[in-house]
N, C-alpha and C positions, 0 to 999 in steps of 0.2 A: 628263448632270445630276442631281445630288442629289436626294431629295427633302426638300420643306419638312416641317419638322419642328414639331406642334403640340401644346401642351397643350390640353385642354379644364379648364374649372374650373365646376363648378355644384355647386350644395346639391341640385340635382334630380337624380335618376337618370335620370328620364326624357330632359330637356336634354341631360345628357350622354351618354345614345345618342343620340338624333337629331343633335346637332351634329355629334358624331363620325361619325355613320352619312352624312352628308351631304358631310363634307369626304372620305370615305376613297374616297369614289365616284371622286374624281378620281385617276389613278395618279400625281401628282405630290405628292399627299399623303401624309403617315404621320401617325394621330395616337397620338403615342409614349406618353400617360398622360392620366391624368382625377384630376382632385383634388375633395374636396367642399366644402373652404373655402379661406379665403387662407393659412391655417397649412401647412396639407397642401402650398400650388402653391408657396411659397416654399420648401421643401424639395426639391418635384419638380421645380422650375426648375435649382436646384442640383445636382441628380444626372442631369438629362438633357438641359440645356442646349437645349431648344427653340427654333426659332428666331422662331414668334408664341404667344402665349397668347390664348387666348379666357378672358374671366373674367367674371362672375357679378359683381352688384352686393351683391344682399342674400343674404348668406348667414351662417351661425350661425361661431364660434371668432373667426374675424376676416372682416371683410365684404370687399367687394372695392374699396372708395375707400382703406382700410388697406392693403390687400393692395398697391395699385396703387401707393401712397408707397412702400414698401418695394422693389418690384420695380424705380423709377425712379433708386433710388437706390443699390441694392445690385446688380442683375441688369437695367441698361437694355438692353429689346427691345421691337419691335413687340406695343404689347398690342389689343387690340379687343374692348370691353365687351361686356357681353350684357343689354340694358336693357328694362325690361317698358314696356309704353305709357300711360303717364301723366304726369299733370304731375310728380310728386313722380320718376317714371323719367325726364324729361326733365332735369330740374334736376340729378341725380345724375350722368345722362350727360354733362352740361356741365361738372360739377364734373370728373368725371374726364379730360377732354379739356384740362381746365387744367393736369390735373398730369401729362398727359405721353401718356393713350393716343391712339392715331392712329384710330380710329375705333370704329364700334359697330353691332352688329346688334340689332332687335326681338326679345324674346323669340317673340312669337307668330309669327315667320317660321318658327318650326320646328312651326307645325301642320301636318297633313295638309291640305292643299289642292289644286285645280287647278294651282296655279301653283307646285307642290313643285320642278318642274324647273327652271323659274325663279330662284326661290329657293336653290336648290343653286346652280346656277350664278355667280350673283353672289357667296355666300359664299366660292364657292372661288375664285373669280376675286381677292377682295379679301385674303382670306390671303395667294396669292401671288404679289401686287401688295406688301402691304406687307410681305413677308418679306425685300424686298428692302432694307429701312431697318436690318436688324440690324445693328448695329456702328455704324450711324451717329444713333441716339437718343442724346440728350444727356442727361445727368446732370439730372432736373428739381427745381429749389428753386424755388418759389414765393416772388417778391418782389413790396413794393407797387411798382406802376412809374409813372411820371407820363408820360402819351404826349403827346410834343410834335404838335400839329396842325399842319398844313399850312396857312398865313397864307393867304387867298385877297389880302390887301392886296398880297403881292407882283406880284398880276397886275393891278392897279390902271393902267387906262388902256389895256389891251390889249382887243380888239375879242373880246366870246365867240361861238365859231363854233357850238359844241355845248350844247346843251340838257337832254341826258336821256343816262342811263348804263345799259346792261343789263350784269348779271354773270351767268354759268351755272358753277358749281360744285358737288362731288358730293364725293368720298371727301377727308375732309381739310379740307371746305369751313367747318364750323363757326370754327373757329380765324385760317385764313385771313379769313374775312370779317368778324370781329372785330378784326382786324389791320390791315384798310385802314378799317373804319368808322371806328373808335376814332381814327384819326389824321387825320380828316376837320374842317375848318373849322366851325364853329357857322353859320357863311353860306354854305356851300358853296351853289353856284348852279345844281343842277340834282337833278331827282329821280334818285332810284336805284329801278331794280327788279331783283330778286334773283329765281332760279330756283336754289333750294338742294335737292338733292334730298334728302327727309328725312319721315318717317310724318307723317300729318297731326296728331297726338297731339303734335308736338315744336315745329312753327312758330310757333304761340303763343308758348309759354315762350321760344323762342329769341330773336324780336323783342323780347319784354318786358326781357329779359336785357339784350340790344344795347341797348336805350334808355336803362338806367338808366347804362350806363357811356358812352355815347358823346355827342359834343356836339351832333351832329345828332338829328335824330326820327327813331326806329325804329318799324315798326310791323306788323302781319300785312294784308296787302293786302284790303281789301274789295270786293266787286263793283259797281260802277258809281260808286265814288269819284274826285273829279278828283285829279289829282297836283299836286305841288306841291314847290318848289325844297327843297332842305333836308331830304327826307326819306328815307328807303330804306324800300322797301317789299317784306316778304318774301311770296315766294307762299306760299300756303297747301297744305301736302303733302295729295296725293291731287289737285292740282287743277292746272290751267294757268293763268299768269297773262299776259295780254294787255295792250295798249292799242289804243283806240278815238279817232282824231282827231275831234273836233267843230269847229262854227266856230271856237269862240275858247277852247276848253279842250283836255284829253286825259283819257279817263278811263280806269278798269281795268275791263279786265273776267277775271272769275274762274269758269270752267268746267271740268267735268269732261271735256269733248270736246274732241278725240277721246278716245274711252276707252281704243283700243288704244295709245295712246302705251306704249312702251317705260318712257319715265320720265315722272311725275307730281308735282311739275311738271317739265317740257319745256324745257329750255333752248334747244332748237330753236323751241318754239313762241314763245317769249317774243321771242328775237330777231327772227325772221321779221317777227313784228308789229311791232316796232319798225323794223324796214327800210321795212315799206309805211309807216308811219305818220311818218316822221321823216326816214328817209331819211339823208341827208349831215350832218344836225344831231345824230345818234348818236354814242354811244362804246361799241361791245363790249369786254367782258372776260371772260376764260376764265380761271377759275383751278382749281386741282387737283380732279382726280377720275377715275375710269376711264371707256374708252371714248370715244366722242367725240361727244356729245351736244352741240351749241349748232353743228358744223362746216356742217350745212346753213344756219340762221339767219345765221351768220356771212358766209358766202357771200353770199346777199342782200343783207347791211346792204353787203359790200364794194364790190359791184356799184352802189348807189346811192350811195357816198361817204364812207360813214361809215368811224369809224378802229376800229382793233383793237387792244387789248393782251392780253399771254398770259402767263401768271407761267412763271418759268425753271423750266428742270425739278430743279437743286441745292437749289431752294425747295418742289416739291408733296412732298406726300404720297404720291400717285399723278401721274405724268405721262403721263396718257392724255388727258383735254380740250384741255389746252394743246398736246401734242404732233399730234394732230390739225390745229390749228389751224397751226400753226408747218411742218409737213410740207408743207400745202397754199398755204404763201407768203402767207398772209392777213394775218400778225400784221404791225402796225406797230414795235410794239415788245418786246421781251421784257423782262419786269421782275422780279428778286425782289420776293416779298412784301413785304418790310420796307419796299421802295420803291415800293409800288403806288398809296399815297395820292396821294404826290407825281405821281406818272405821269397818274393819273387826271386828278387839278387839272391840271396844265399841258395837256393832250391837249386840254381843253374849247378851249382858243384855240388849236389847231394848225389 
């Protein structure tokens, strides 16, 4: 099997060295070159034809977003953005994802820390996973799109059997979640809880961005608040999101415990609490992502009579989390991301 060829683009010599060093510890990855700015990157892509590009956002001569537009138009391939953990960095990262980047890594991840081994492994796996998309990345031209919502009135007269939706998602998630939530009717008859693997600095801006473009309300989850139908709650980065069933209401619990969980937020923690709290009244949804986070929680949900949807392989950036659900025969339906909003709405009545 040939190695995955990577071009590392960053104006910081330290970052170029740090990212290259982490990647090349994997025998299946070869850093074929480094570039200091977007202009150099375009020349080197033309010359070296890398499978994956890691691309800094803030650079002189030509910044990352300008370079990304050119890459998607002229040399479409998987691009992973290198983002600073600030509100500005979050906003620029979401813009990059809209322009066609497949994922991002926080700049702070390259700092020496006790978790360096875990960080290296995650970066390596991310690069190897998205490399499979080379040749399948479509030329990305942004167009103003009018999103048609799934009309709730179509289900008038049917008895609603499920009244809570849980979503677990990771790599490739921001755009997948956006595709789903923007198609939901403003009168969507259930609350939606989302565990998206994302840094703490990003989840607030992510929720705010979605709230501006969706018909339903979207917010970052707060500890102790009562959930309401027609609202999507994004788990805060670095924290787990669970539900607590009270006598006449359901409240959210936002907590850092368990601290040793591989992912925070964890889809397993969310799905397990949903299974225990509402059982068969819940719909679990697993979207694009690496690994198998959510598998145990979804298993518990199925035991208690809940229904489960998994995103299709052909529409995933990384077919890891949904594959785990499908391979374990836990998915009631496998759905393309473009059809997921309709499938979610329909399954509330099944």
